[in-house]
N, C-alpha and C positions, 0 to 999 in steps of 0.2 A: 504494500500500500504506500503510495506516494503522498507526502504531506507538503503543503505549500503555504507560506505565510500569507495572510490577508493583506498585509501592508509591507511596503518596502522598508527595510531597516535603514535608519538614518535619514529618511526623507520626510518632507513636510506633508501633513494631512489636515484637511479641513473637516472638522467634526460637527460643526453646527453653523447656522446663519439665520439672521432675521433681517428686517429692514435697516437696523441700526448697527449691527455688529456681525463679525465673522470670527469664529473660533478656529485658530490654527494651533495644532499640537496642544490643545486644551487651554489656550490663552486667548482671551477676548480682545478684539481690535475694533475700535469705534471710528476708525478713519480709513480712507482709501488706502489700499495696500497692494504690494507685489509679493506674490508667494511663489518663489522658485521651487523646483522639484527637490532641491537640496540647498542647505545654507540658510542664511538669515532672512527672515521676513522683513521687508522694507516698507517704510511709509511712502505713499504715493501722493504727491501734493494736490491733486484735484479734489475740490469739495463739491463741485457740481459738474454735470455733463458739459455744460456750456463753457466751463473753465479749461477743458482739455486743450492742450497745445502740443506742438512738435516736441518740446522739451520733455513732456511726460512719456512720449513714445521713444525718445532717445535714451531715456533712463532704462527702459525695457531692453533696448538694443544692446546696451552696455553689459547686460547679464548673459547675452548670447544663448538664448533658448532655441530649441528646435521648433517649438510651437508656442503661440501665445493664445490663451483663452481670456478674452476680454469680457468681463462682466459689467455691463453698461448701467447697472443700477436696478431698481425695482422693475423697470420695463425695458424691453428690447429697443435699443437705439443704436444706429450705426454712425461711427465717427467718420468724418471726411477722410477719404483715402490719402489725401495730401499729408495728413497728420502722421500716418504710419508708413509713408513712402520708404523710409530708411529700412524698415523691417522687410518690406516687399523686395527691395533691392538686394538685401542680404539673404533672400530666399528663406525667410522665416515666415511660417504660416501664421495667419491671424484669423481666429474664429470669434465672432461676436454673439453674445447671448445675454439674457438677463442674469442677475446675480445668482439666483438659485440654480439655474442650469449650469452656469459657469463653475460653481462650487462642485457640483456632481461630476461634471465632465473632467475637471482638473483631477479629482481623486481617482477616477478610472485611469486616466492617462499616466498619472504619476505611479500608480500601482503596477502599471505595465513596464515601468522603468524608463519611460519617455522623458526627454529633457523639456518638460513643459513648464510654463510660467503662467500663473493666474494674475491678471491685472484687474483688481476688483474695485469698482467705484462704489463707495458708501457715501451717499449724499447727505449733507446736513439739512435738517428740516428748516 
């Protein structure tokens, strides 16, 4: 009988989310954040979808993921492609979904050992 771990050792995992917080590795975050497949969870400076700029996506590019799962907040919204042009030029995939779907998708991809990064927008009320 073969046993396989449900989660990748040493990787980040999202355990819970609601409209105001995301729990990564058991720790709550109440601000927008970047969750790489491994390493430190980072603050992501956008407080509203309308605030997103090229610098936010350049921060993602510096982490060199294979794939980015962009959680656009409580509802599905697509950022202008010009904002993430650097990711496209670097041949890094970008998938956009609402926050809940992004958290679920990130966990599946990270558990498969993929170099995925979740860019999660948690908007302030």
